[in-house]
C-alpha positions as CSV (number, residue, x, y, z in Angstrom):
1,M,185.3,244.7,0.3
2,T,188.7,245.3,1.4
3,E,189.2,244.1,5.0
4,R,190.4,246.8,7.8
5,I,193.5,246.2,10.0
6,L,194.6,247.9,12.4
7,L,198.3,246.9,13.1
8,V,200.0,247.9,16.5
9,E,203.6,247.8,15.8
10,D,206.0,250.1,16.9
11,D,209.3,248.5,15.1
12,S,209.4,251.1,12.2
13,R,211.2,249.1,10.3
14,L,208.8,245.7,10.4
15,A,205.8,248.1,10.3
16,E,207.1,249.4,7.3
17,M,207.4,245.8,5.9
18,L,203.8,244.8,7.2
19,L,202.4,247.4,6.0
20,E,203.9,246.9,2.1
21,Y,203.1,243.2,2.5
22,L,200.1,243.0,4.3
23,G,198.7,246.1,1.5
24,Q,200.2,243.9,-1.7
25,A,198.1,241.1,-0.1
26,G,194.5,243.1,-0.8
27,L,194.3,244.1,3.3
28,R,194.0,248.0,4.1
29,I,196.2,248.4,6.9
30,D,196.4,251.5,9.3
31,L,199.4,251.9,11.6
32,A,199.4,252.7,15.5
33,P,203.3,253.0,17.1
34,L,201.4,253.5,20.7
35,G,199.1,251.9,23.1
36,A,197.2,255.0,23.2
37,T,197.1,255.4,19.4
38,A,195.7,252.4,19.2
39,L,192.8,252.5,21.9
40,K,191.9,256.1,19.8
41,R,191.5,254.7,16.6
42,L,189.7,251.3,17.7
43,S,186.9,253.9,19.6
44,E,186.7,255.9,16.1
45,A,186.9,253.8,13.6
46,E,185.7,249.8,12.9
47,Y,188.5,247.6,12.1
48,D,187.6,243.6,11.0
49,A,191.1,242.3,13.2
50,V,194.1,243.8,15.6
51,V,197.3,243.0,14.8
52,L,198.9,243.7,18.6
53,D,203.0,243.8,19.6
54,L,202.4,242.9,23.5
55,M,205.8,245.3,23.8
56,L,204.8,248.9,23.5
57,P,206.4,252.1,24.4
58,D,203.8,253.6,26.3
59,M,201.9,250.7,27.4
60,D,201.7,247.1,27.9
61,G,200.0,245.5,24.7
62,L,198.3,243.3,27.5
63,D,196.6,246.3,28.8
64,V,195.7,247.4,25.7
65,C,194.1,243.9,24.9
66,R,192.5,244.1,28.4
67,Q,190.6,247.7,27.7
68,L,189.6,246.7,24.0
69,R,187.8,243.6,25.4
70,T,185.6,246.1,27.8
71,T,184.2,247.6,24.4
72,S,184.7,245.6,21.5
73,D,185.1,241.9,20.3
74,T,187.4,242.4,17.3
75,P,189.6,239.8,16.6
76,V,193.1,240.3,17.7
77,L,196.3,238.7,16.9
78,M,198.5,239.0,19.1
79,L,202.3,239.4,18.3
80,T,204.8,238.0,20.9
81,G,208.8,238.9,21.1
82,R,209.6,238.0,25.1
83,G,209.3,234.1,24.3
84,D,207.9,233.6,27.3
85,A,204.6,231.3,27.4
86,I,202.9,232.9,30.1
87,D,202.6,235.9,28.2
88,R,200.6,234.3,25.3
89,I,198.3,232.4,28.2
90,V,197.7,235.6,29.7
91,G,196.8,237.2,26.4
92,L,194.3,234.4,25.7
93,E,193.1,234.7,29.1
94,L,192.3,238.5,28.6
95,G,190.7,237.9,25.2
96,A,193.4,237.9,22.2
97,D,192.3,235.2,19.8
98,D,195.2,234.0,18.4
99,Y,198.9,234.6,18.8
100,L,202.0,234.5,16.6
101,P,206.0,234.4,18.1
102,K,208.6,236.9,16.9
103,P,211.0,236.5,14.7
104,F,207.9,235.0,11.8
105,E,207.6,235.3,8.6
106,P,205.5,237.9,6.5
107,R,203.2,235.2,4.8
108,Q,202.7,233.7,8.5
109,L,201.0,236.6,9.9
110,L,198.7,237.2,6.7
111,A,197.9,233.0,6.9
112,R,196.7,233.9,10.6
113,L,194.7,236.8,9.4
114,R,193.1,235.5,6.9
115,A,192.1,232.4,9.2
116,I,190.7,235.2,11.6
117,L,188.6,236.9,8.5
118,R,187.3,233.7,7.5
119,R,186.0,232.7,10.8
120,G,184.2,235.9,10.2
121,V,183.1,235.5,7.0
122,R,181.9,231.9,8.2
123,G,179.6,233.0,11.2
124,R,177.8,235.6,8.6
125,A,176.9,232.6,6.7
126,F,175.2,231.1,10.0
127,A,174.0,234.4,10.7
128,D,170.3,232.9,11.1
129,E,171.1,229.7,13.4
130,S,170.4,229.5,17.0
131,L,171.2,226.0,18.7
132,H,169.7,225.9,22.0
133,F,170.8,223.1,24.9
134,G,168.5,223.4,27.9
135,R,169.3,226.7,29.6
136,L,171.8,227.4,27.1
137,E,171.6,229.2,23.6
138,I,174.3,230.0,21.3
139,D,173.0,232.9,18.9
140,S,174.8,232.9,15.3
141,S,173.1,236.3,14.4
142,A,174.2,238.2,17.4
143,R,177.4,235.9,18.0
144,M,176.6,235.6,21.9
145,V,176.1,232.6,24.0
146,R,173.3,232.9,26.7
147,L,172.8,231.0,29.9
148,D,169.6,231.8,31.3
149,G,169.2,234.6,29.3
150,E,172.2,236.1,30.8
151,T,175.0,236.9,28.2
152,C,178.4,234.8,28.7
153,D,182.2,236.5,28.4
154,I,183.6,234.8,25.7
155,T,186.0,236.3,22.9
156,G,184.9,235.3,19.1
157,Y,187.7,232.7,18.9
158,Q,185.9,230.9,21.7
159,F,182.4,231.5,20.4
160,D,183.5,229.8,17.2
161,L,185.3,226.8,19.1
162,L,181.6,226.5,21.5
163,L,179.7,226.5,18.1
164,A,182.1,223.8,16.1
165,L,181.5,221.8,19.1
166,A,177.9,222.2,19.5
167,R,177.2,221.8,15.9
168,K,178.9,218.1,16.3
169,A,176.8,217.6,19.6
170,G,177.9,214.2,21.0
171,R,180.8,213.3,18.9
172,V,184.2,213.9,20.1
173,L,186.5,216.3,18.5
174,S,190.4,216.5,18.5
175,R,192.0,219.5,19.5
176,E,193.5,219.3,15.9
177,S,190.3,218.7,14.1
178,L,188.9,221.8,16.4
179,M,191.4,224.4,15.2
180,D,191.1,222.9,12.0
181,L,187.2,223.8,11.9
182,V,188.2,227.4,13.6
183,K,190.9,228.4,11.4
184,G,190.2,226.9,8.0
185,E,193.6,225.0,8.1
186,Q,195.4,222.4,9.8
187,P,197.4,224.0,12.7
188,E,201.1,223.9,12.3
189,A,201.8,222.2,15.4
190,F,199.8,221.0,18.4
191,D,199.0,223.9,19.9
192,R,197.6,223.4,24.0
193,S,196.5,227.2,23.6
194,I,193.5,225.7,22.8
195,D,192.6,224.6,26.6
196,V,193.0,227.7,27.7
197,H,190.7,228.7,25.6
198,M,188.3,225.8,26.7
199,S,189.0,226.9,30.4
200,R,187.7,230.2,29.4
201,I,184.7,228.8,27.9
202,R,183.9,226.5,30.6
203,A,184.2,229.5,33.1
204,A,181.4,231.2,31.0
205,I,179.0,228.3,30.9
206,E,179.7,225.7,33.2
207,D,177.4,226.2,36.7
208,D,180.9,224.7,38.4
209,P,183.9,224.9,35.5
210,K,186.2,222.7,37.7
211,K,182.8,219.5,36.7
212,P,182.2,220.9,33.7
213,R,178.5,219.0,32.2
214,R,178.5,220.9,28.9
215,V,182.2,221.1,27.3
216,I,183.9,217.4,28.6
217,T,186.8,216.6,28.0
218,V,188.3,213.3,26.6
219,R,191.5,212.4,28.0
220,G,194.1,211.3,25.0
221,A,191.1,212.4,22.6
222,G,190.0,216.2,22.8
223,Y,186.2,217.5,23.6
224,V,182.7,216.2,23.1
225,F,179.7,218.9,24.0
226,A,176.8,217.2,25.4
227,K,173.9,216.8,24.0
228,A,171.6,216.5,27.1
229,Q,171.8,219.3,29.2
230,D,169.7,220.8,31.9
């Protein structure tokens, strides 16, 4: 089945280039040059991923991401041209799954998209798996995390990170190995954005995120998911 991608980009030259390149790679691409148009299309159709430029003429891309996350967990890949790390951090905190700074090569974007789409395939492969750790349940069939029966608010990428840790409970995983597990490829460089995702996961599943008992940082090594939990 051909994956359907929504490209939210107002730069006509860049959009035309990406439409041709990604189309040749076998993806079905719909274009939305405005944030409002993107939100309308997302309410009317199902997409496998969204490529979202942060600088749009009618509204901030961060606002588009925020509104999308109130109704959908469709993976979001942000395109950031401002060169400010705070925008990337805010975007990740709002629920974006990955980001790509401008300028970029089209093959970089394609690689990131394929990584996002592969995570969806792997999630379906483990669709019947449900992990229980005390009060915490990680349900692969529904791609949901529950604490005391209540659904936790995390993104698809954060779900994959938590699931990767939980499947190897008790083992320390470096940031690089975690990114490899969820992306299916080696990261281009050491990426501290994973720490932002971990903070969001802790905010969702820990009783006290400042004193985590489930997802624990091992200084200089990475993260470990605790086997014994209440």
